[in-house]
N, C-alpha and C positions, 0 to 999 in steps of 0.2 A: 750804767757805765757809759761814758762818752767814748766814742771811737777816737783813736789817736791818729794824727795825720802823718804824712811823710814829708821829710825834708830831703831833697836830693842834693848831696854835697859832692862836688867834683874836687877831690883833694888827693893828689897823688902823693904816695909816701915813698921815700927813697932811703935805703939802708945800705951801709957799707958791709962787706963780708964779715968784718970783725965784729959788727954789732948784731949779725943775724943769729937767731936762736930759736929753738923749738918753743911753742907756747905752753904756758901753764906747767912748766917743769917736766914736760913729757920726754925730754932728752932725745934719744934716737929711736923712740918707739915707732914712729911712722916712716922711718928712713927707707924701708923696703918699697914704699909707694912712689919714691922719687921718679920723675920723668913720665908718670902715667897721667892719663886724662880720660874723661868720658867713662864708658863702660869698663874699660881696663882699670881705671882708678878705683871704681867701686869694687871690683873683684880683688884688687890688691889690698884694699882696706879690709875686706872680708877676711882675708888670710891673716892680717895683722891682729884684728880685734877678736878673732876666734881663738888664736893660739894662746894656750895657757889660761883661758877663761875658767874660773871656778864656778861650778854649779852649786847653788844654794839649795837648802831644803825649804819647803813652804813655811815651816814653823820658824825657821831662822829669820824670816823677813820681819817679824814683829820687832826683834831686837835690832836688826839692821836699820830699820826706819829711824831709830833713835839717833843714829849717826848721820844718815843721809837726808832726813826730812824734818829736822828740828828748827823751829823758828828761833829768833833771837831771844824770845821770852821763855824758851824751853818747851813750848807747846807744839802740837803736831802741825806741820805745814800742809794744809789742805788746799788743793788746787781746784776742787769742784764746788766748794762753798766758802763764802767769806763771813759766814755767821757762826763759825765754830771756834772753840778754844779747848780742843781735846787734850787730855793728859795722857801721855804714853802709858800703856798698860791698863790704867783705870778705866779709860773709855774705849778700850779695844772691843771689837765686834762681840755683841752679846747674843747673837743668833737671831734677833728680831730687830726690825728697823722701823719703828712707828712714826718717826718724824725726823726732819733735818736737825742736826745738832745732837742726836742721841748717842751715836757711836761712830767709830771709823773702822774701815776694813782694808783689805789688800786689793787694790784695783789693778786689773790688767788693762791698761789704757789701750793696748792692742788686744782685743778680746780673745781669750783662749779658744773659743768655739770656732774662730776663723782658721785654726790649724787642726781642728778635730777634737780639741779638748784634752789631748794627751798630757798627762801630768808628769810623766817621767822624762820629758824633753827639757833641754836647757832653757828654752824660752818661757817655760811655765813659771820660773822663779828668777828671771833676768831682771835685775834691779833697774835697768835702764828704761823699762816700760812699766814697772810696778811702782805704784805710789799709794800712800795712805790717803784715803778720801772719805768723805762723809758717806756712810753706808746707805742712807736713804736716797741721796742724790745718785749714788753709784747704781743703786737698784733701778732708778728711773732711766739711767743711761742704758742699762742692759748691754746688748752687744751692737747697738746702733753705731754706724760710722760717724766720724767727726764731720761736721759741715757747718753751714750757716743757716739760721732759721729765725723766724719771728717768735718762736716759742709758743706755738698755738696748742701744744699738748702739755707742756710743763715749763715752769720757771722756778728756779731755786730762789732763796731769799735775796731780794734786791735785784732779781733777774741776772744773777751772777753767771749761772749756767742755764741753758735753755734746751728744750727738746721740741721738735716739731718738723713740719714739712720743709725740705731743703729748698733754699732760695739761691744756692750756688749753681751756676750754669753747668749742665752736664749730668745732673742727678735730680730726681724728683721724689725720692723716698724720704723716710723719716731719718733725721740726723740729730746728733747731740753737739751743741756749740759751747765750748768752754769760754771763759772770760778772756777778753782781749789780751790781758797781761800775761796769759799763759799759752796763748796760741802758738807762739814761737817754740816754747818748750815742747809742746806735743808734736809740732811739725818735725823738730829735730829728733824726737823720740821715734817717729815713724821712719825717718831717713835711716836712723840707726838699725831699726828692725829689718828693713829690706836689704840692708848691707850685711849685717851680722849673720842673717839666716838666708843669704842668697841661694845656696844650693837647695834649700827646702821650698822655695817659692813655687816651683812648678807643682810639687805634690800638694801644696796648700790650695791650689786651684785659683780660678778666676772668681771674683766677687765684686761687690760694689766698690771696694777699696783696692784690691789686688788685681793685677792683670794676668797672673798665672805664669809669668816669665821671670827669668833671672834679671833681665833688664828691659824696661826701666823698673819693673816690679810693682809699680802703683798705676792704677787707672789714671788716664790723663786728667780728668776733672779733679781728682783728688790730689794729684801731683801739682797741678796748677795752683790749687788753693793753698796747699801746704808750703809751696815756694813763696807765695805771697805772704802767708802768715809768718814765715821765718824772716822775711825781709822787714815786715812791719813791726815785729816784736823781736828785736835782736837779742843775742845771747846776753843773759843777765849774770850778775855776780852770784846769784843763787845757783844757777846752773853750773857755773865754773866750780863752785865749792862742792856741789853735789857730785859732779863728775870726778873730782879728786877723792871724795869719800867712797864712791862706788868702786873706784880703782883700788882703793885700800882693802876692800872686801872681796871684790869679784875678779880683780887683777886684769881688767880690760878697760878701755876708754871709749867715749863717744866722740869720734873725730869731728862731728858736726858742731860740737860745743867747743872743742879745742881750736877749730879753724872756722870762725864765722864766715858764712858765705860759701863754704866748701861745696854745698849742693849745686851751685852754679857750674862748678867744674865737672859735675857728673851728669846733671840733667838740664842745666840752663844754657846761657849764652856764652859761657866760657869753657866749653867742652874741648876747645883746641888749645887751651893753656895748660902746660905741663905743671904738675904738682912738685913743689920743692919743700920738703918738710921743715927746714929751718930758715926759710926766707919767704914764707907765704904772704905776709903783709906787704913785702916789697914788690910783689907782683900785682897787687890789686889797688884799685881806687876805692875809696869809701863812697858807695853809690846810694845806699839806702839806710839812713839812720833815722829811726823814729823819734819824734819829739812831740811834746805837748804843743798845741797850737797857740796857747797863750804865752806871752813873752816872759811872764814872771813865774814860769813853771819851775818846780823844785826838782824835776827829774833830770838827772845828769848822765851823760854818756861819755865814754872815752872814744878815741878815734878808731877803735876796732868795732864800734857799734854796740859795745856792751854797756848795759845799765850798771852804774856804780853807786856806792853809798856816798851821798853828798856830804856827809859829816866826817868822812874819813878819806879825803882826797890826798894822794901823794902828789908831789910836784909833777906838773905836766900840762898838756893841752886837753880841754874837755869841751863838751857841747851842752848847752842848756838854753831852752827857749828859742832854739834855732840859731844861736850865736855861739861862736867859739870864745873861750876864755882861758886864761893861764893861771895856774897855781905855781908861784915861783919856789 
């Protein structure tokens, strides 16, 4: 997989009050966080996304995945392997994992051993960090932290996922590196986890990933890397649809999907900018939109930095190959 480059676009967006609205049909869901920033915003979001959240059973996840993680062709959307075409149910975990492509299982992308492995807690079945993945690759990942590596211990088919010594500054242990196209997905997953379970972070303790505190919640090397991943791999249409599907099941949302770049307000260089739930875009400039370096790229983004389906573009302004274009 080639690494995708960054295009820095300075493009201020202005919205009139009449045109302001909450993203992705979220209505007033986030209104209680208005006026907050930094650590206070994180705590306010915790209160919002925790209230009314429905705890799933571990067995229900198999059926939930049919709604949250179905590809356009009806197959399982696997983010650990690009060599799989799993059929829901038929290729469900068979108990043994002899090779890649044999079966899929329920992956805690934030390993359950990191909070002690307790199965009766909400995080054990929280769909915002549970994904259907190739069982063999999942087994290789084990409970290693996410990171960047040359893959000296293991590479999945086509080097889609890798396991090996960390090459990211700040950590020297073994890490698991997902594919570039899903790094932002997992970054926003972790931002959600340390927000949704903020009161529990101290009891989970300090580790290679967590700092044992309510804020920031993540070790600095991990936070720096995830912030970079989130910027380089902006929110995709896949994530927006999955966020909506999970809300339909679990009755809560991932704010880092609804508000691309929100992490900057909590941990980054915009901690002094107050959050306004129905006018978020109007307060930001589009600073980091990832594009393919070749000019004839088929990858298309909207002005929020979200990857969109190039074959189903509504009228508007988009970015492709580093240039803006208009669909009338």
